[in-house]
PQR file of N, CA, C, O and H, with PARSE charges and radii, in Angstrom:
ATOM      1  N   MET A   1       1.474  40.050   3.515 -0.4000 1.5000
ATOM      2  CA  MET A   1       0.054  39.749   3.496 -0.0000 2.0000
ATOM      3  C   MET A   1      -0.282  38.605   2.547  0.5500 1.7000
ATOM      4  O   MET A   1      -1.283  37.914   2.737 -0.5500 1.4000
ATOM      5  N   SER A   2       0.546  38.402   1.532 -0.4000 1.5000
ATOM      6  CA  SER A   2       0.243  37.319   0.592 -0.0000 2.0000
ATOM      7  C   SER A   2       0.470  35.946   1.231  0.5500 1.7000
ATOM      8  O   SER A   2      -0.008  34.935   0.715 -0.5500 1.4000
ATOM      9  H   SER A   2       1.359  38.963   1.378  0.4000 1.0000
ATOM     10  N   VAL A   3       1.195  35.908   2.348 -0.4000 1.5000
ATOM     11  CA  VAL A   3       1.418  34.637   3.039 -0.0000 2.0000
ATOM     12  C   VAL A   3       0.112  34.123   3.640  0.5500 1.7000
ATOM     13  O   VAL A   3      -0.088  32.914   3.761 -0.5500 1.4000
ATOM     14  H   VAL A   3       1.583  36.729   2.767  0.4000 1.0000
ATOM     15  N   LEU A   4      -0.771  35.038   4.015 -0.4000 1.5000
ATOM     16  CA  LEU A   4      -2.057  34.637   4.589 -0.0000 2.0000
ATOM     17  C   LEU A   4      -2.897  33.833   3.609  0.5500 1.7000
ATOM     18  O   LEU A   4      -3.727  33.023   4.021 -0.5500 1.4000
ATOM     19  H   LEU A   4      -0.609  36.020   3.917  0.4000 1.0000
ATOM     20  N   ILE A   5      -2.691  34.047   2.334 -0.4000 1.5000
ATOM     21  CA  ILE A   5      -3.438  33.296   1.324 -0.0000 2.0000
ATOM     22  C   ILE A   5      -3.115  31.809   1.437  0.5500 1.7000
ATOM     23  O   ILE A   5      -3.966  30.968   1.146 -0.5500 1.4000
ATOM     24  H   ILE A   5      -2.017  34.705   1.999  0.4000 1.0000
ATOM     25  N   TYR A   6      -1.903  31.480   1.853 -0.4000 1.5000
ATOM     26  CA  TYR A   6      -1.504  30.084   2.002 -0.0000 2.0000
ATOM     27  C   TYR A   6      -1.737  29.563   3.416  0.5500 1.7000
ATOM     28  O   TYR A   6      -2.169  28.425   3.601 -0.5500 1.4000
ATOM     29  H   TYR A   6      -1.212  32.163   2.089  0.4000 1.0000
ATOM     30  N   LEU A   7      -1.450  30.398   4.414 -0.4000 1.5000
ATOM     31  CA  LEU A   7      -1.518  29.929   5.787 -0.0000 2.0000
ATOM     32  C   LEU A   7      -2.941  29.752   6.299  0.5500 1.7000
ATOM     33  O   LEU A   7      -3.207  28.814   7.050 -0.5500 1.4000
ATOM     34  H   LEU A   7      -1.099  31.323   4.264  0.4000 1.0000
ATOM     35  N   LEU A   8      -3.837  30.607   5.921 -0.4000 1.5000
ATOM     36  CA  LEU A   8      -5.213  30.510   6.408 -0.0000 2.0000
ATOM     37  C   LEU A   8      -5.893  29.224   5.956  0.5500 1.7000
ATOM     38  O   LEU A   8      -6.474  28.544   6.802 -0.5500 1.4000
ATOM     39  H   LEU A   8      -3.620  31.370   5.310  0.4000 1.0000
ATOM     40  N   PRO A   9      -5.862  28.844   4.683 -0.5600 1.5000
ATOM     41  CA  PRO A   9      -6.468  27.557   4.296  0.2800 2.0000
ATOM     42  C   PRO A   9      -5.750  26.352   4.919  0.5500 1.7000
ATOM     43  O   PRO A   9      -6.388  25.352   5.248 -0.5500 1.4000
ATOM     44  N   MET A  10      -4.431  26.448   5.079 -0.4000 1.5000
ATOM     45  CA  MET A  10      -3.714  25.347   5.717 -0.0000 2.0000
ATOM     46  C   MET A  10      -4.124  25.188   7.172  0.5500 1.7000
ATOM     47  O   MET A  10      -4.310  24.063   7.637 -0.5500 1.4000
ATOM     48  H   MET A  10      -3.913  27.260   4.812  0.4000 1.0000
ATOM     49  N   ALA A  11      -4.268  26.284   7.896 -0.4000 1.5000
ATOM     50  CA  ALA A  11      -4.681  26.229   9.292 -0.0000 2.0000
ATOM     51  C   ALA A  11      -6.107  25.695   9.415  0.5500 1.7000
ATOM     52  O   ALA A  11      -6.391  24.886  10.298 -0.5500 1.4000
ATOM     53  H   ALA A  11      -4.117  27.197   7.518  0.4000 1.0000
ATOM     54  N   LEU A  12      -6.990  26.135   8.549 -0.4000 1.5000
ATOM     55  CA  LEU A  12      -8.362  25.626   8.577 -0.0000 2.0000
ATOM     56  C   LEU A  12      -8.405  24.144   8.227  0.5500 1.7000
ATOM     57  O   LEU A  12      -9.167  23.386   8.826 -0.5500 1.4000
ATOM     58  H   LEU A  12      -6.759  26.792   7.831  0.4000 1.0000
ATOM     59  N   GLY A  13      -7.602  23.735   7.271 -0.4000 1.5000
ATOM     60  CA  GLY A  13      -7.563  22.325   6.883 -0.0000 2.0000
ATOM     61  C   GLY A  13      -7.039  21.440   8.001  0.5500 1.7000
ATOM     62  O   GLY A  13      -7.584  20.365   8.249 -0.5500 1.4000
ATOM     63  H   GLY A  13      -6.983  24.351   6.784  0.4000 1.0000
ATOM     64  N   LEU A  14      -5.980  21.884   8.682 -0.4000 1.5000
ATOM     65  CA  LEU A  14      -5.445  21.096   9.786 -0.0000 2.0000
ATOM     66  C   LEU A  14      -6.427  21.041  10.958  0.5500 1.7000
ATOM     67  O   LEU A  14      -6.579  19.999  11.595 -0.5500 1.4000
ATOM     68  H   LEU A  14      -5.536  22.757   8.481  0.4000 1.0000
ATOM     69  N   GLY A  15      -7.081  22.142  11.235 -0.4000 1.5000
ATOM     70  CA  GLY A  15      -8.083  22.153  12.302 -0.0000 2.0000
ATOM     71  C   GLY A  15      -9.252  21.244  11.989  0.5500 1.7000
ATOM     72  O   GLY A  15      -9.745  20.532  12.865 -0.5500 1.4000
ATOM     73  H   GLY A  15      -6.958  22.989  10.717  0.4000 1.0000
ATOM     74  N   LEU A  16      -9.695  21.265  10.745 -0.4000 1.5000
ATOM     75  CA  LEU A  16     -10.791  20.393  10.333 -0.0000 2.0000
ATOM     76  C   LEU A  16     -10.378  18.928  10.388  0.5500 1.7000
ATOM     77  O   LEU A  16     -11.175  18.070  10.768 -0.5500 1.4000
ATOM     78  H   LEU A  16      -9.295  21.842  10.034  0.4000 1.0000
ATOM     79  N   THR A  17      -9.146  18.639  10.013 -0.4000 1.5000
ATOM     80  CA  THR A  17      -8.642  17.269  10.085 -0.0000 2.0000
ATOM     81  C   THR A  17      -8.603  16.785  11.533  0.5500 1.7000
ATOM     82  O   THR A  17      -8.979  15.646  11.812 -0.5500 1.4000
ATOM     83  H   THR A  17      -8.498  19.336   9.704  0.4000 1.0000
ATOM     84  N   GLY A  18      -8.159  17.623  12.442 -0.4000 1.5000
ATOM     85  CA  GLY A  18      -8.148  17.263  13.855 -0.0000 2.0000
ATOM     86  C   GLY A  18      -9.544  17.056  14.407  0.5500 1.7000
ATOM     87  O   GLY A  18      -9.767  16.145  15.203 -0.5500 1.4000
ATOM     88  H   GLY A  18      -7.854  18.548  12.216  0.4000 1.0000
ATOM     89  N   LEU A  19     -10.474  17.881  13.999 -0.4000 1.5000
ATOM     90  CA  LEU A  19     -11.855  17.744  14.450 -0.0000 2.0000
ATOM     91  C   LEU A  19     -12.475  16.456  13.928  0.5500 1.7000
ATOM     92  O   LEU A  19     -13.169  15.761  14.670 -0.5500 1.4000
ATOM     93  H   LEU A  19     -10.293  18.622  13.352  0.4000 1.0000
ATOM     94  N   VAL A  20     -12.234  16.133  12.670 -0.4000 1.5000
ATOM     95  CA  VAL A  20     -12.758  14.893  12.097 -0.0000 2.0000
ATOM     96  C   VAL A  20     -12.146  13.685  12.808  0.5500 1.7000
ATOM     97  O   VAL A  20     -12.846  12.711  13.086 -0.5500 1.4000
ATOM     98  H   VAL A  20     -11.670  16.698  12.068  0.4000 1.0000
ATOM     99  N   GLY A  21     -10.854  13.743  13.099 -0.4000 1.5000
ATOM    100  CA  GLY A  21     -10.215  12.646  13.825 -0.0000 2.0000
ATOM    101  C   GLY A  21     -10.789  12.468  15.216  0.5500 1.7000
ATOM    102  O   GLY A  21     -11.002  11.339  15.658 -0.5500 1.4000
ATOM    103  H   GLY A  21     -10.286  14.534  12.873  0.4000 1.0000
ATOM    104  N   PHE A  22     -11.041  13.562  15.908 -0.4000 1.5000
ATOM    105  CA  PHE A  22     -11.632  13.492  17.241 -0.0000 2.0000
ATOM    106  C   PHE A  22     -13.043  12.936  17.185  0.5500 1.7000
ATOM    107  O   PHE A  22     -13.417  12.105  18.013 -0.5500 1.4000
ATOM    108  H   PHE A  22     -10.868  14.479  15.549  0.4000 1.0000
ATOM    109  N   MET A  23     -13.829  13.384  16.220 -0.4000 1.5000
ATOM    110  CA  MET A  23     -15.193  12.864  16.080 -0.0000 2.0000
ATOM    111  C   MET A  23     -15.185  11.369  15.762  0.5500 1.7000
ATOM    112  O   MET A  23     -16.051  10.629  16.228 -0.5500 1.4000
ATOM    113  H   MET A  23     -13.526  14.059  15.547  0.4000 1.0000
ATOM    114  N   TRP A  24     -14.207  10.925  14.970 -0.4000 1.5000
ATOM    115  CA  TRP A  24     -14.092   9.495  14.640 -0.0000 2.0000
ATOM    116  C   TRP A  24     -13.799   8.677  15.898  0.5500 1.7000
ATOM    117  O   TRP A  24     -14.366   7.600  16.081 -0.5500 1.4000
ATOM    118  H   TRP A  24     -13.503  11.526  14.591  0.4000 1.0000
ATOM    119  N   THR A  25     -12.911   9.186  16.771 -0.4000 1.5000
ATOM    120  CA  THR A  25     -12.617   8.452  17.996 -0.0000 2.0000
ATOM    121  C   THR A  25     -13.823   8.415  18.930  0.5500 1.7000
ATOM    122  O   THR A  25     -14.024   7.430  19.640 -0.5500 1.4000
ATOM    123  H   THR A  25     -12.450  10.061  16.622  0.4000 1.0000
ATOM    124  N   LEU A  26     -14.618   9.466  18.937 -0.4000 1.5000
ATOM    125  CA  LEU A  26     -15.831   9.445  19.750 -0.0000 2.0000
ATOM    126  C   LEU A  26     -16.807   8.401  19.252  0.5500 1.7000
ATOM    127  O   LEU A  26     -17.385   7.664  20.051 -0.5500 1.4000
ATOM    128  H   LEU A  26     -14.454  10.267  18.361  0.4000 1.0000
ATOM    129  N   ARG A  27     -17.000   8.326  17.946 -0.4000 1.5000
ATOM    130  CA  ARG A  27     -17.959   7.366  17.382 -0.0000 2.0000
ATOM    131  C   ARG A  27     -17.480   5.925  17.495  0.5500 1.7000
ATOM    132  O   ARG A  27     -18.299   5.009  17.564 -0.5500 1.4000
ATOM    133  H   ARG A  27     -16.531   8.925  17.297  0.4000 1.0000
ATOM    134  N   SER A  28     -16.160   5.709  17.516 -0.4000 1.5000
ATOM    135  CA  SER A  28     -15.660   4.339  17.591 -0.0000 2.0000
ATOM    136  C   SER A  28     -15.578   3.832  19.027  0.5500 1.7000
ATOM    137  O   SER A  28     -15.227   2.672  19.242 -0.5500 1.4000
ATOM    138  H   SER A  28     -15.495   6.453  17.460  0.4000 1.0000
ATOM    139  N   GLY A  29     -15.889   4.659  20.004 -0.4000 1.5000
ATOM    140  CA  GLY A  29     -15.953   4.212  21.392 -0.0000 2.0000
ATOM    141  C   GLY A  29     -14.631   4.227  22.119  0.5500 1.7000
ATOM    142  O   GLY A  29     -14.448   3.451  23.057 -0.5500 1.4000
ATOM    143  H   GLY A  29     -16.174   5.602  19.829  0.4000 1.0000
ATOM    144  N   GLN A  30     -13.713   5.069  21.730 -0.4000 1.5000
ATOM    145  CA  GLN A  30     -12.408   5.121  22.384 -0.0000 2.0000
ATOM    146  C   GLN A  30     -12.502   5.622  23.822  0.5500 1.7000
ATOM    147  O   GLN A  30     -11.643   5.287  24.638 -0.5500 1.4000
ATOM    148  H   GLN A  30     -13.863   5.699  20.968  0.4000 1.0000
ATOM    149  N   TYR A  31     -13.505   6.402  24.151 -0.4000 1.5000
ATOM    150  CA  TYR A  31     -13.601   7.029  25.467 -0.0000 2.0000
ATOM    151  C   TYR A  31     -14.732   6.446  26.312  0.5500 1.7000
ATOM    152  O   TYR A  31     -15.175   7.090  27.263 -0.5500 1.4000
ATOM    153  H   TYR A  31     -14.202   6.674  23.488  0.4000 1.0000
ATOM    154  N   ASP A  32     -15.202   5.258  25.992 -0.4000 1.5000
ATOM    155  CA  ASP A  32     -16.335   4.684  26.708 -0.0000 2.0000
ATOM    156  C   ASP A  32     -15.965   4.217  28.110  0.5500 1.7000
ATOM    157  O   ASP A  32     -16.721   4.458  29.051 -0.5500 1.4000
ATOM    158  H   ASP A  32     -14.842   4.735  25.220  0.4000 1.0000
ATOM    159  N   ASP A  33     -14.828   3.560  28.274 -0.4000 1.5000
ATOM    160  CA  ASP A  33     -14.459   2.973  29.557 -0.0000 2.0000
ATOM    161  C   ASP A  33     -13.160   3.594  30.054  0.5500 1.7000
ATOM    162  O   ASP A  33     -12.090   3.007  29.891 -0.5500 1.4000
ATOM    163  H   ASP A  33     -14.213   3.365  27.509  0.4000 1.0000
ATOM    164  N   LEU A  34     -13.242   4.763  30.653 -0.4000 1.5000
ATOM    165  CA  LEU A  34     -12.047   5.452  31.119 -0.0000 2.0000
ATOM    166  C   LEU A  34     -11.527   4.878  32.431  0.5500 1.7000
ATOM    167  O   LEU A  34     -10.321   4.915  32.674 -0.5500 1.4000
ATOM    168  H   LEU A  34     -14.111   5.241  30.786  0.4000 1.0000
ATOM    169  N   ASP A  35     -12.393   4.353  33.276 -0.4000 1.5000
ATOM    170  CA  ASP A  35     -11.962   3.822  34.566 -0.0000 2.0000
ATOM    171  C   ASP A  35     -11.474   2.387  34.477  0.5500 1.7000
ATOM    172  O   ASP A  35     -10.728   1.945  35.351 -0.5500 1.4000
ATOM    173  H   ASP A  35     -13.373   4.323  33.078  0.4000 1.0000
ATOM    174  N   GLY A  36     -11.863   1.659  33.470 -0.4000 1.5000
ATOM    175  CA  GLY A  36     -11.485   0.256  33.348 -0.0000 2.0000
ATOM    176  C   GLY A  36      -9.991   0.054  33.211  0.5500 1.7000
ATOM    177  O   GLY A  36      -9.438  -0.855  33.830 -0.5500 1.4000
ATOM    178  H   GLY A  36     -12.469   2.017  32.760  0.4000 1.0000
ATOM    179  N   ALA A  37      -9.331   0.862  32.429 -0.4000 1.5000
ATOM    180  CA  ALA A  37      -7.888   0.720  32.236 -0.0000 2.0000
ATOM    181  C   ALA A  37      -7.137   1.040  33.524  0.5500 1.7000
ATOM    182  O   ALA A  37      -6.126   0.402  33.816 -0.5500 1.4000
ATOM    183  H   ALA A  37      -9.779   1.601  31.926  0.4000 1.0000
ATOM    184  N   ALA A  38      -7.602   1.994  34.283 -0.4000 1.5000
ATOM    185  CA  ALA A  38      -6.941   2.343  35.538 -0.0000 2.0000
ATOM    186  C   ALA A  38      -7.069   1.220  36.552  0.5500 1.7000
ATOM    187  O   ALA A  38      -6.150   0.987  37.338 -0.5500 1.4000
ATOM    188  H   ALA A  38      -8.423   2.512  34.045  0.4000 1.0000
ATOM    189  N   VAL A  39      -8.188   0.527  36.546 -0.4000 1.5000
ATOM    190  CA  VAL A  39      -8.389  -0.574  37.483 -0.0000 2.0000
ATOM    191  C   VAL A  39      -7.601  -1.796  37.040  0.5500 1.7000
ATOM    192  O   VAL A  39      -7.081  -2.524  37.886 -0.5500 1.4000
ATOM    193  H   VAL A  39      -8.935   0.716  35.908  0.4000 1.0000
ATOM    194  N   ARG A  40      -7.498  -2.042  35.748 -0.4000 1.5000
ATOM    195  CA  ARG A  40      -6.756  -3.209  35.242 -0.0000 2.0000
ATOM    196  C   ARG A  40      -5.268  -3.101  35.553  0.5500 1.7000
ATOM    197  O   ARG A  40      -4.609  -4.125  35.735 -0.5500 1.4000
ATOM    198  H   ARG A  40      -7.920  -1.451  35.061  0.4000 1.0000
ATOM    199  N   VAL A  41      -4.727  -1.903  35.618 -0.4000 1.5000
ATOM    200  CA  VAL A  41      -3.314  -1.736  35.940 -0.0000 2.0000
ATOM    201  C   VAL A  41      -3.037  -2.213  37.358  0.5500 1.7000
ATOM    202  O   VAL A  41      -1.978  -2.783  37.622 -0.5500 1.4000
ATOM    203  H   VAL A  41      -5.262  -1.071  35.470  0.4000 1.0000
ATOM    204  N   LEU A  42      -3.961  -1.992  38.263 -0.4000 1.5000
ATOM    205  CA  LEU A  42      -3.770  -2.346  39.661 -0.0000 2.0000
ATOM    206  C   LEU A  42      -4.108  -3.802  39.969  0.5500 1.7000
ATOM    207  O   LEU A  42      -3.886  -4.257  41.091 -0.5500 1.4000
ATOM    208  H   LEU A  42      -4.821  -1.529  38.049  0.4000 1.0000
ATOM    209  N   SER A  43      -4.632  -4.527  39.013 -0.4000 1.5000
ATOM    210  CA  SER A  43      -5.045  -5.908  39.230 -0.0000 2.0000
ATOM    211  C   SER A  43      -3.837  -6.828  39.335  0.5500 1.7000
ATOM    212  O   SER A  43      -2.863  -6.668  38.600 -0.5500 1.4000
ATOM    213  H   SER A  43      -4.813  -4.157  38.102  0.4000 1.0000
ATOM    214  N   ASP A  44      -3.902  -7.798  40.252 -0.4000 1.5000
ATOM    215  CA  ASP A  44      -2.834  -8.781  40.441 -0.0000 2.0000
ATOM    216  C   ASP A  44      -3.214 -10.139  39.883  0.5500 1.7000
ATOM    217  O   ASP A  44      -2.607 -11.140  40.264 -0.5500 1.4000
ATOM    218  H   ASP A  44      -4.693  -7.928  40.849  0.4000 1.0000
ATOM    219  N   ASP A  45      -4.188 -10.213  39.002 -0.4000 1.5000
ATOM    220  CA  ASP A  45      -4.646 -11.500  38.481 -0.0000 2.0000
ATOM    221  C   ASP A  45      -3.565 -12.238  37.716  0.5500 1.7000
ATOM    222  O   ASP A  45      -3.506 -13.465  37.785 -0.5500 1.4000
ATOM    223  H   ASP A  45      -4.681  -9.400  38.692  0.4000 1.0000
ATOM    224  N   ASP A  46      -2.723 -11.548  37.000 -0.4000 1.5000
ATOM    225  CA  ASP A  46      -1.705 -12.217  36.200 -0.0000 2.0000
ATOM    226  C   ASP A  46      -0.575 -12.797  37.070  0.5500 1.7000
ATOM    227  O   ASP A  46       0.131 -13.703  36.628 -0.5500 1.4000
ATOM    228  H   ASP A  46      -2.771 -10.550  36.944  0.4000 1.0000
ATOM    229  N   LEU A  47      -0.397 -12.295  38.280 -0.4000 1.5000
ATOM    230  CA  LEU A  47       0.638 -12.820  39.157 -0.0000 2.0000
ATOM    231  C   LEU A  47       0.237 -14.159  39.778  0.5500 1.7000
ATOM    232  O   LEU A  47       1.112 -14.968  40.088 -0.5500 1.4000
ATOM    233  H   LEU A  47      -0.971 -11.559  38.639  0.4000 1.0000
ATOM    234  N   ALA A  48      -1.027 -14.409  39.965 -0.4000 1.5000
ATOM    235  CA  ALA A  48      -1.504 -15.644  40.582 -0.0000 2.0000
ATOM    236  C   ALA A  48      -1.379 -16.839  39.629  0.5500 1.7000
ATOM    237  O   ALA A  48      -1.354 -17.977  40.096 -0.5500 1.4000
ATOM    238  H   ALA A  48      -1.737 -13.752  39.714  0.4000 1.0000
ATOM    239  N   LYS A  49      -1.302 -16.625  38.342 -0.4000 1.5000
ATOM    240  CA  LYS A  49      -1.241 -17.710  37.362 -0.0000 2.0000
ATOM    241  C   LYS A  49       0.120 -18.352  37.307  0.5500 1.7000
ATOM    242  O   LYS A  49       0.216 -19.489  36.846 -0.5500 1.4000
ATOM    243  H   LYS A  49      -1.322 -15.700  37.963  0.4000 1.0000
ATOM    244  N   HIS A  50       1.179 -17.704  37.745 -0.4000 1.5000
ATOM    245  CA  HIS A  50       2.534 -18.247  37.625 -0.0000 2.0000
ATOM    246  C   HIS A  50       2.889 -19.154  38.720  0.5500 1.7000
ATOM    247  O   HIS A  50       3.999 -19.685  38.747 -0.5500 1.4000
ATOM    248  H   HIS A  50       1.101 -16.780  38.120  0.4000 1.0000
TER
END
């Protein structure tokens, strides 16, 4: 039972760190254009330049 004294704060700290990281990515706009990257992969624009 004494292990819970160490594991519980560590688990809460890691969860909070993950939540803060996720919130940071939301605020920085990482998920704004989800379809743009999928369309850019299929584009042949770079082949016409050669």
